[in-house]
N, C-alpha and C positions, 0 to 999 in steps of 0.2 A: 478410454484414457477420461479423466473429469477435470473442469479448471474450476472448480469453483471459489476455489481460492488462488488468485494470481499469483503469489509466490508460490504455489506447491500445484504439483501435476502428479498423474499418478500415472506408470506403465505398466500393465501386467501383477497389478496391487502393489507394485513396489514406489515410495513416494522420492521424489527428484527435487529438489528445490531449485529455484529460479531468481531472477532479479531482471530487472528493466532496466539497462546502463546500453548509454549511448546509443538510443532509437533500437536497439534489437535488445532479443533472450539473451542473458548469461546463464549459463547452467553449473548448477554446482559437480565436478570434475569425481567429487569422491563417491556421491550419489550412484553418478552414472559406471562408475567404474565395482559398486559392489552391485548392481542389478545386473551387470553383464557376465563380471566372475564368479557369482556368488560365494565369495565369499565372507568370514567376518574381518579382515586385515586389508579391508580395499584403502588403506594408508599407507601399509607398506605397500603393497600392489603398485600404488600409485607415484610412492616414491620412486620403483624399481624402473618403473615405465618411464617416468621423467629422464632420466639417464639414458636411460636406452632413446628416447627419442634426442635427447639433444645431440648420441651419437650419428643420427641420422641425419641431425642439419635441423632440427627441429629447433626455430630461435623460442624454448621456453619461455624466457621471463619477458618476449613482446608478447607472444601468440597469448598467455595466460595472466588472469588479473586476476589483485584475491578481493573480494566485496564482501559487505556484510552480506551474513544471511544467517536464521533463525537458529539455533542447534538446538539440542536435545535437554538441555538445561534448561531452554528457555530464553537465555544472552546471545543476543548479534556477534557473532566471533567472522571474523577474516576466513575466505573462503576459496578456495582456488577456482577459479570457475572461469568457462570456454564459452563464447559464441554459438551458433548453430557449423559457422563452416569450419573451425578448429578441433570441436567434440569430431566433426565427423574424420577430421584426420587422425585424433584420438582413436574410435572407436575402431578403426581400421590398424589396426596395434594392438588390438585383445580378442587373441582365437574364443571365441563365445557363437554358440549356435542360436544365440538371441542379437547376434551383430545385425542384422539386417532386420528383422521387422521392428529394431530400435531404430534404425536409421529411417525408416519410412514414417516411424513415429513421430520421431522428430524434426520429419522432415513437416510433418505435418501442424504441428503446434508452433512451426515456426511461421505456416503458410497462412493459417489462423490469426497470427495477430497482422500478417501483412495487410491483411484481407481487414480488418478493424483499421489500419491507420490509414488506407483508403478510401474509409467507407465505416465512419465515426461512429453511424446510426446501428452498426452490424454490435460494436461494445456496449454503448448505451442500450442495447436490447438485451445484451446478455446479465450486465449487472444488474436492468432493474428486475430478469426473471431471479436470477438469486437474491435480492432483499424480498422479491413475491414471497418466496418457498417462505422464507425465514419468519414470515408473516407481518412485516408493515403495512402500512398503507399505501394506497396508491398518491397521495398528496405526499405526505414526508417523501418516497419514493422518489419523485418528480426532483422534489427540492436537493433533495442528495447530489444525484445524475447531476443536476442544474449545476451545483457548488464544486463536482469534479471539473467540468466540463471549465470554471470559473481558476480555479486551482491551477489544474493546466496552462492557462492562459497566462496565468502570472509566470510560472516557472518557468515556461519559454521565456519568456520577456526576462527573466534572472539570469535565462543561460545565453541569449543575443549579447547580453551587456555584460560579459565577463564574468558570471558566476556559477562556478560549473560544480565546487563542492559540499557534499553532501551536509557535512555541519554547519556549513555558511546556509543551505537553505533551512536547519535546523534551528538556526540563530535568528534569520527573519522573520521565518513562520512564531517562534517563540516571539517576538517586537509586534507582532501586528496584535496576537492573543492577548499580552497585557494589555496594551491598549484597547483591545477592543472589548474583554473581559476582565481586567484585572487579577487575570491568572495567566503563566505558561500553562502550552499543551500538558507538560509531563503535573503541576497543580491540579488541572482541571479535572484529570485522570483521578489524581487523588480523592479531589474532593465529590467526584462521583463514584468511589468506590471501584475505581477500573483498576485492570494489571495490566494484560496485556492486549485487551480489545482497543479496538478504534475506535479513539473519541467521538469522530464525530458519525458515526453510527451509532452512538448513544443519546445526543444530542436531540431535542425537541425541535418543535418550526421556528421560534424564536431564535434559538440558540445558533440551528445552519443561517437562518436570513441575516442575522449579525455579524458570523462567519464570514459570509460572501460578500456582504458590505465592505468590512475591514480591505480583503482582499482585490476584492474588485475595485475599489478606490483606490489600492494600492498599484495595482495596475494601471489603471487611468494618469496619476502622479509620472511614473516610469513613463512609460512612452510620451507623456504630454512635455515634460522637461529634458528628454531623451538622456536620463543617468545613464553613469559608464560605471562600471566597476563598484566592487560590495559598498563604500563609504557611501556612494552616492544612492544605490540601489536602495541601502539602510534608511538612509532620508527618509525614501518613500513609504515604506514600509511602515515606518512609526507613524509619519503625518497620513496614511492610509488608515491606523490604526486608531487611530485619536477619529477622526469623521467615525469610524462607527462607535468605536467609546462615547462618544457626547450624542450620538443617537440611543444607544442605549437607555445611557439617564434617562433622556426626555421619556423615551418608553416608557424606565420604571416610576417616573414622579405619574405620568400618565396611568398608568397601571395601578398605579399600590403597593407593585412586588417586584421582586428580583426579577432581571430574565433568564439569568445563572440560572440552572435547576438541578439537584443533585440526584434529580430522576436516575434512569440507563434503563434499556432495552434491557437487560438483564434481570429488573423488577417487573418487568412486565408479566412472563413468565407464573413467577411466586404472585403475582394479586390476581392471575386469574388461577390458582390456584387455594389461594384464600377465601375466594369468591363461590367456586366449586364446593369445597368443604363448608364455607358458611353454608350454601343452598341445600347440601345434603341432609346436614344437623336440622336445618328447620322444614323439612320434608318427612326426615324421619320425627319431630316433636308432633307432626301432625297423626302420624299413623296412630 
């Protein structure tokens, strides 16, 4: 099993999509059915199985949730998902020689995440190893990991104050970004020439720092004024973003250049290749 991508794990070479929801992992039922039945008609199998489970008293509408997962066409689509407990129940209804090893695998995946919740240092260590393998510098990795912690604190505050919908998170994040950088995350990705990639993975040091500043100040305002509900939390997000935006503008005046950059991590390998090609040409010239 590998877990280099949080939204994807692998069982015996087969990809299983998942999402972190309500403080636990939810797995794509279609993906699990496909792995266990080895059929190319997993959707039809799951449709028939749902009917059977309902007859047996399994409350499908309550136990199965629809979460947005990345589909083969690269778009996020509503997908039937189940948490570990309910996935075990579904597996029991599928006759397959892979059922038992899959149960063990599923239990291990859930256990790993529980360990990380109890000891956040494990999650940070795993994240650092992933970025290190991709070639990021130690200094950048430290900022990125810190940024994740600050982001988690902010979303935790939102949850405590009744903001639970993913679309609301997206709106609040966009407002902080707009106030900080003059661009929403989607506009920022276009600015950097990114498509599906994670925007923050392609920010430089200053971009990460101002992202953290906007989110951290938003968290502090939310706590200090005990914001409740979306409108009040939105006000804190806008103000936190403005603080970071003003700091960014002052920094740009001092440096004489924009903080926002079109550079992204994807361009680094290209740069290295160009340098290597240039070096080869130079060495050939002197031969």
